[in-house]
C-alpha positions in Angstrom: -45.7 -13.9 6.3 -49.0 -15.9 5.3 -50.1 -18.4 8.1 -49.5 -21.4 6.6 -45.9 -20.1 5.6 -44.8 -19.8 9.2 -47.3 -23.1 10.4 -44.6 -25.0 8.0 -41.2 -23.8 9.1 -39.3 -25.9 11.2 -39.3 -25.8 15.2 -35.3 -24.8 14.4 -36.5 -22.0 12.0 -39.4 -20.9 14.4 -37.2 -20.9 17.6 -34.4 -19.0 15.9 -36.7 -16.3 14.4 -38.3 -15.5 17.9 -35.0 -15.5 19.7 -34.1 -12.8 16.5 -37.4 -11.2 16.9 -38.2 -11.7 13.2 -41.4 -13.1 14.3 -43.0 -12.5 18.0 -43.9 -15.7 19.8 -47.9 -14.2 19.5 -47.6 -14.2 15.8 -46.6 -17.7 15.8 -49.3 -18.9 17.7 -52.0 -16.7 16.5 -51.1 -18.5 12.9 -51.4 -21.8 14.2 -54.7 -21.0 16.0 -55.8 -20.2 13.1 -54.6 -23.1 11.1 -56.0 -25.4 13.9 -59.2 -23.4 13.0 -59.1 -23.9 9.4 -57.8 -27.6 9.3 -58.6 -29.3 12.8 -62.6 -29.9 11.9 -60.9 -31.7 8.7 -59.3 -34.5 10.2 -60.0 -34.0 14.0 -56.8 -33.7 16.1 -56.3 -31.7 18.7 -59.6 -32.2 21.0 -59.0 -29.9 23.9 -58.0 -26.5 22.3 -56.9 -23.5 24.6 -56.5 -20.7 22.7 -57.2 -17.6 25.4 -54.3 -19.4 27.3 -52.1 -19.8 24.5 -52.5 -15.9 23.4 -51.3 -15.3 26.9 -48.4 -17.9 27.6 -47.0 -15.8 24.0 -48.0 -12.6 25.2 -45.6 -13.5 28.6 -43.4 -15.2 26.0 -42.6 -12.1 24.1 -42.0 -9.6 27.7 -39.8 -11.9 28.7 -37.6 -11.9 25.5 -38.0 -7.8 25.4 -37.1 -7.2 28.8 -33.7 -9.6 28.5 -34.8 -12.5 30.2 -33.1 -16.0 29.6 -35.4 -17.8 27.6 -35.5 -21.4 26.6 -34.5 -24.1 23.7 -38.1 -23.8 23.0 -39.0 -21.0 23.3 -42.2 -19.0 21.7 -42.9 -23.2 19.9 -47.0 -24.1 20.0 -47.3 -28.3 21.1 -50.6 -30.1 21.8 -49.9 -32.9 24.3 -51.1 -36.4 23.9 -54.4 -37.0 25.8 -52.5 -39.5 27.9 -50.3 -37.1 29.6 -51.6 -35.2 32.6 -52.0 -31.4 32.3 -52.8 -29.9 35.5 -55.7 -28.4 35.1 -56.2 -28.8 31.2 -59.2 -32.0 31.0 -56.9 -35.2 30.2 -59.9 -38.1 29.4 -57.3 -40.8 28.6 -59.7 -41.0 25.4 -62.1 -43.2 27.7 -65.6 -42.3 29.2 -64.6 -43.5 32.1 -62.8 -40.2 32.6 -64.4 -37.9 30.4 -64.4 -35.2 32.8 -60.9 -35.8 34.8 -58.7 -32.1 34.8 -55.5 -33.1 37.1 -53.8 -31.4 39.0 -50.3 -32.1 38.4 -47.9 -32.4 35.2 -46.8 -35.5 33.8 -42.8 -35.1 33.9 -42.7 -34.6 29.9 -45.3 -31.6 29.6 -43.0 -30.3 33.5 -39.9 -30.3 31.1 -41.6 -29.0 28.0 -43.2 -25.9 29.7 -39.5 -24.9 31.0 -38.0 -24.9 28.2 -40.5 -22.5 27.4 -43.1 -24.1 24.9 -46.3 -23.2 24.7 -49.7 -25.6 25.2 -52.2 -24.9 22.9 -54.7 -28.3 23.8 -54.2 -32.1 23.7 -54.2 -34.7 20.7 -56.6 -37.5 20.2 -55.8 -40.6 20.9 -57.3 -44.4 21.5 -58.7 -45.3 24.4 -56.1 -45.9 26.9 -53.7 -45.7 24.0 -54.9 -49.1 23.1 -53.9 -50.0 18.9 -52.6 -48.5 16.7 -55.9 -46.6 15.1 -57.0 -43.5 17.0 -60.3 -43.0 17.3 -62.6 -43.9 20.9 -66.1 -42.6 22.3 -64.7 -39.4 24.0 -63.9 -37.4 20.7 -64.6 -40.0 17.7 -62.2 -40.3 15.0 -58.6 -38.6 13.8 -58.5 -38.7 10.1 -55.6 -39.3 7.8 -54.4 -35.9 6.3 -53.6 -37.7 3.2 -56.7 -39.1 2.3 -59.2 -38.9 5.3 -61.1 -42.0 4.2 -57.9 -43.8 6.0 -56.8 -44.3 9.5 -54.1 -41.9 10.9 -52.4 -44.8 12.8 -51.8 -44.6 16.4 -51.7 -44.5 19.5 -50.2 -40.8 19.1 -52.4 -40.5 15.6 -53.7 -37.0 16.8 -50.3 -35.8 17.4 -48.8 -37.2 14.1 -52.2 -35.2 12.3 -51.5 -31.8 14.1 -47.7 -32.0 13.3 -48.7 -33.4 9.3 -51.0 -30.4 9.2 -48.9 -27.5 10.7 -51.2 -27.3 13.5 -48.5 -27.4 15.9 -45.0 -27.4 15.6 -43.3 -30.3 17.6 -45.5 -33.0 20.0 -45.3 -35.6 22.4 -45.9 -38.8 22.8 -46.0 -42.8 23.9 -45.1 -45.9 22.8 -45.6 -49.1 23.5 -46.0 -51.1 20.9 -45.6 -48.7 17.8 -47.5 -45.8 19.3 -44.7 -42.7 18.2 -43.5 -44.7 15.1 -46.6 -46.0 13.1 -48.6 -43.0 12.9 -45.5 -40.9 12.3 -45.2 -43.4 9.2 -49.0 -43.2 8.1 -48.5 -39.0 8.5 -45.7 -38.6 6.6 -43.8 -37.2 9.9 -40.8 -38.4 12.4 -41.7 -40.4 15.7 -38.9 -41.6 18.1 -39.1 -44.2 20.5 -36.1 -43.4 22.8 -34.4 -46.2 24.7 -36.2 -46.8 28.4 -35.1 -44.3 30.7 -34.1 -41.6 28.1 -37.0 -39.4 28.7 -37.9 -40.7 32.4 -41.6 -40.9 32.8 -43.7 -39.8 35.7 -46.4 -40.5 37.5 -45.8 -43.9 36.2 -47.2 -46.8 38.2 -44.3 -49.3 37.4 -41.2 -47.3 37.5 -39.2 -49.7 36.3 -41.0 -51.1 32.8 -39.0 -50.9 30.0 -41.9 -51.3 27.5 -43.5 -48.1 27.3 -41.8 -45.3 26.8 -42.8 -41.1 26.1 -41.2 -39.3 22.7 -41.0 -36.4 20.8 -42.3 -36.3 17.3 -41.5 -33.4 15.2 -41.5 -32.6 10.8 -37.7 -32.9 10.6 -35.3 -35.4 12.7 -33.5 -31.9 13.8 -36.6 -30.7 15.0 -37.1 -33.8 16.7 -33.7 -33.7 18.7 -34.2 -30.9 19.8 -37.1 -31.7 22.0 -35.3 -34.2 23.0 -32.9 -32.4 24.1 -35.8 -30.8 26.3 -36.9 -33.9 27.6 -34.6 -36.3 28.2 -31.6 -36.4 31.0 -32.2 -37.7 34.8 -34.4 -37.5 37.1 -34.7 -38.9 40.6 -38.4 -40.0 39.8 -38.0 -42.4 37.6 -35.3 -45.4 38.5 -34.8 -46.8 35.2 -33.5 -42.7 33.5 -30.6 -42.6 31.9 -27.8 -40.3 33.7 -26.9 -38.5 30.4 -27.9 -34.9 30.0 -30.4 -33.8 27.5 -27.5 -31.7 26.1 -26.4 -34.8 24.0 -29.3 -34.1 21.6 -28.6 -30.3 21.3 -25.3 -31.1 19.2 -25.3 -31.1 14.8 -26.6 -34.7 13.8 -23.9 -34.8 10.7 -21.8 -37.4 10.3 -20.2 -40.0 8.1 -21.3 -43.0 7.3 -18.8 -44.5 4.6 -18.1 -48.0 5.7 -20.9 -48.7 8.4 -22.5 -51.9 8.5 -26.1 -52.1 7.9 -29.1 -55.1 8.5 -31.5 -54.7 5.7 -34.6 -56.2 6.6 -37.9 -56.4 4.6 -40.0 -58.8 7.1 -38.3 -59.2 10.3 -37.5 -63.2 8.8 -41.4 -63.7 7.9 -44.0 -61.5 8.2 -46.6 -60.5 6.6 -45.9 -57.3 4.4 -47.9 -55.6 2.2 -46.2 -55.6 -1.0 -46.7 -51.7 -1.8 -44.4 -50.9 1.9 -42.1 -53.4 0.7 -41.8 -51.5 -2.6 -41.6 -48.8 -1.3 -38.5 -49.1 1.1 -36.6 -51.5 -1.0 -36.8 -48.4 -3.5 -34.7 -46.2 -0.9 -32.1 -48.7 -0.3 -29.7 -47.3 -2.4 -29.8 -43.6 -0.5 -28.7 -45.8 2.1 -26.0 -46.7 0.1 -25.4 -43.6 -1.4 -24.9 -42.3 2.2 -22.0 -44.9 2.6 -23.4 -47.7 4.6 -22.9 -51.2 3.7 -26.1 -52.7 3.7 -26.5 -56.3 4.0 -29.8 -58.6 3.8 -29.8 -59.9 7.2 -31.9 -59.8 10.5 -31.4 -60.7 14.2 -33.1 -63.9 15.7 -36.7 -62.5 17.2 -37.9 -66.0 18.4 -40.8 -65.5 21.4 -40.1 -61.8 20.9 -44.5 -62.3 20.4 -44.9 -64.2 22.9 -42.6 -61.8 25.4 -44.4 -58.6 24.3 -48.2 -60.0 24.9 -47.2 -61.2 28.3 -46.1 -58.1 29.2 -48.3 -55.8 27.3 -51.6 -58.1 29.6 -49.7 -57.7 32.7 -49.3 -53.9 32.3 -53.4 -53.6 31.1 -54.4 -55.8 34.8 -52.0 -53.6 36.6 -53.3 -50.2 35.6 -57.1 -51.1 34.2 -57.9 -54.5 36.6 -59.9 -52.0 38.5 -62.1 -50.5 36.2 -62.9 -53.6 34.7 -64.9 -54.3 38.3 -66.7 -50.7 38.4 -66.9 -49.6 34.4 -66.8 -52.4 32.2 -69.8 -51.1 30.2 -67.9 -48.1 29.5 -64.8 -49.9 28.1 -63.7 -51.0 24.7 -63.8 -54.5 24.3 -59.8 -54.5 23.1 -59.1 -53.2 26.1 -61.3 -55.7 28.1 -59.7 -58.8 26.3 -56.6 -57.4 27.6 -57.2 -56.7 30.7 -58.3 -60.2 30.8 -55.7 -61.6 29.3 -53.8 -60.1 31.9 -55.8 -61.4 34.8 -55.4 -65.1 33.4 -51.3 -64.7 33.5 -49.9 -67.4 36.4 -46.2 -66.6 38.0 -44.1 -69.0 35.1 -45.8 -68.0 31.9 -44.3 -64.6 33.9 -41.4 -65.3 34.4 -40.7 -67.6 31.5 -41.4 -64.5 29.2 -38.4 -62.9 31.5 -35.8 -65.4 31.1 -36.6 -65.0 27.1 -36.7 -61.7 27.7 -32.8 -62.2 28.6 -32.3 -64.9 26.2 -33.6 -62.9 23.0 -31.5 -59.6 24.4 -28.6 -60.8 24.5 -28.9 -62.9 20.6 -29.9 -59.4 19.7 -26.8 -57.7 21.0 -24.3 -60.1 19.6 -25.9 -59.1 16.5 -25.8 -55.5 16.5 -22.3 -56.3 17.4 -21.7 -56.7 13.6 -24.7 -54.3 12.3 -24.5 -51.1 13.4 -28.1 -50.3 12.5 -30.6 -52.7 11.6 -33.4 -51.0 8.9 -36.9 -52.6 8.1 -40.2 -51.3 7.9 -42.3 -49.3 10.2 -46.0 -50.8 9.8 -46.3 -53.9 7.5 -49.4 -52.1 5.4 -50.0 -48.7 4.4 -52.9 -46.3 5.8 -56.2 -48.5 5.9 -59.8 -48.0 6.0 -60.5 -45.7 9.8 -64.1 -47.8 9.9 -61.6 -51.1 9.9 -60.7 -50.8 13.9 -57.6 -53.5 13.6 -56.3 -55.5 10.4 -57.6 -59.3 10.7 -55.3 -60.0 7.7 -52.4 -58.7 5.8 -51.3 -60.9 2.6 -54.2 -63.5 3.3 -52.2 -64.4 6.6 -54.8 -63.7 9.2 -54.6 -61.6 12.3 -55.2 -63.2 15.3 -55.8 -59.9 17.5 -56.1 -56.5 17.7 -52.3 -55.9 17.8 -51.0 -58.7 15.8 -50.6 -56.2 12.4 -48.2 -54.5 14.3 -45.5 -56.8 14.9 -42.8 -54.9 13.0 -43.1 -52.6 15.5 -43.8 -54.3 19.2 -41.0 -56.9 18.3 -38.2 -54.1 18.4 -39.9 -52.6 21.7 -39.1 -56.2 23.1 -35.3 -55.5 21.7 -35.0 -51.9 23.9 -32.8 -50.2 21.5 -33.5 -47.0 20.0 -35.9 -46.5 17.4 -37.2 -44.2 14.8 -39.8 -43.5 11.7 -38.5 -41.2 9.0 -41.0 -40.4 5.7 -39.8 -43.1 2.8 -42.1 -41.6 0.5 -45.5 -42.7 -0.6 -48.1 -45.4 -2.4 -49.6 -45.1 -6.1 -52.9 -43.5 -3.9 -50.8 -40.9 -2.9 -50.5 -43.0 1.1 -47.4 -41.8 3.1 -44.9 -44.7 4.2 -42.4 -44.0 6.9 -39.1 -46.4 7.0 -37.7 -47.9 10.6 -33.9 -47.6 11.9 -32.7 -49.0 14.7 -29.9 -49.0 16.8 -27.6 -50.5 19.3 -28.0 -50.4 22.8 -28.8 -46.7 24.2 -27.6 -45.1 20.9 -29.5 -42.6 20.5 -27.3 -40.3 19.0 -26.8 -42.8 16.2 -30.3 -43.1 15.4 -30.9 -39.6 14.9 -27.8 -39.0 12.9 -28.2 -42.2 10.7 -32.0 -40.7 10.0 -31.2 -37.0 9.5 -28.5 -38.0 6.5 -31.4 -39.9 5.2 -34.0 -37.4 5.5 -31.7 -35.2 4.1 -30.8 -37.3 0.7 -34.3 -37.5 0.4 -37.0 -35.0 1.9 -40.5 -37.0 1.6 -40.9 -34.6 4.6 -41.8 -31.6 2.6 -44.5 -33.0 0.7 -48.0 -31.4 2.8 -50.9 -32.6 2.7 -53.2 -30.7 0.3 -55.9 -30.1 3.2 -53.2 -27.4 5.6 -51.9 -25.6 2.7 
């Protein structure tokens, strides 16, 4: 097989072929390293590359299989880790000049689990500084470009991961999501990004173990591959106090399901958010796909009053907690939006935080009651298609002014506040050839259901099969 043929096999198929000894782990890793060598200079998705280490791991993987050792569910699969997650002995910059030369002495929990399952680390993927903003650029490595149009952004903050997947440079990727960082870049790059329920993928180390807004999760080119990865990285761990106790094996089961009569809420704009008409047209154009699956689709959305205030208060609180000291010691090395978010956190008062938490509880119960009627909510992932990479954040949509660098991502971060699982699945392309994803939201902790509906939609539409020309 040619290198691109190997690289664009699904992760599920690659695992099957390696186990059947139709392909060796070394062949698979070498094919991906060649793809990285040829394509990465055009897009800047993988910022730290470890070819010798990856080949060494692949050789060991092949030897283990030949000797009849038990192998993990991701045996031989190449993976790259977001440059926000700790990787022992591998440079981890967080996209910041402050940590330009930092090398951790431990792995994050998600990396531990991927390694244990047999995945082979080839490098790290680019991210904005401290993951702040859905546009992947930083002063350490520069910008990551959208493979479907190199003049456009790939989104963020898991932008390097999304581009590496879309270009066949890796078969699965880890990411994280607070305001949309798994979903937005997936939408912009025609791949799948899943924000699981808080606690579904336990995080460690973490300054705030009970914090539910930030989650880690899987990205892949198909929903089935996403579920395969989730089967490995989910499951309880005592280091995470909010870890869900259900085992990861829950996601190793087939995703096929009958959706006849399932009630689905269909929202064009979550009750009034400005949405680019190109996005609206594409998602409206696929309503029939859900109806053809048997879904009973109705125009409706939950009352998300106060979601904006809740998210901004807790985000600012988290930024001050995590980076407040850097404001004193490395102010000159932090980008302006990070500085602003830290300072917003410093202004918070106890009553403000208390009010936000009370409103979050009220919102949870409004949404809970809404989701008793509707099993799923479907809406845009991002309010816009990919935009000019030189535009650091959008200042207006449809003539509506965006006051902060995160306002253009309300369609994602309003869902974050609900605590519900949500996925971005490829939904088509604008007339300019830019990818757009659809967001599927499920009931409380029904991660399986979200994956099942996403899989059914994917199988009915096949948008995921359209690759960027530069990756061929």
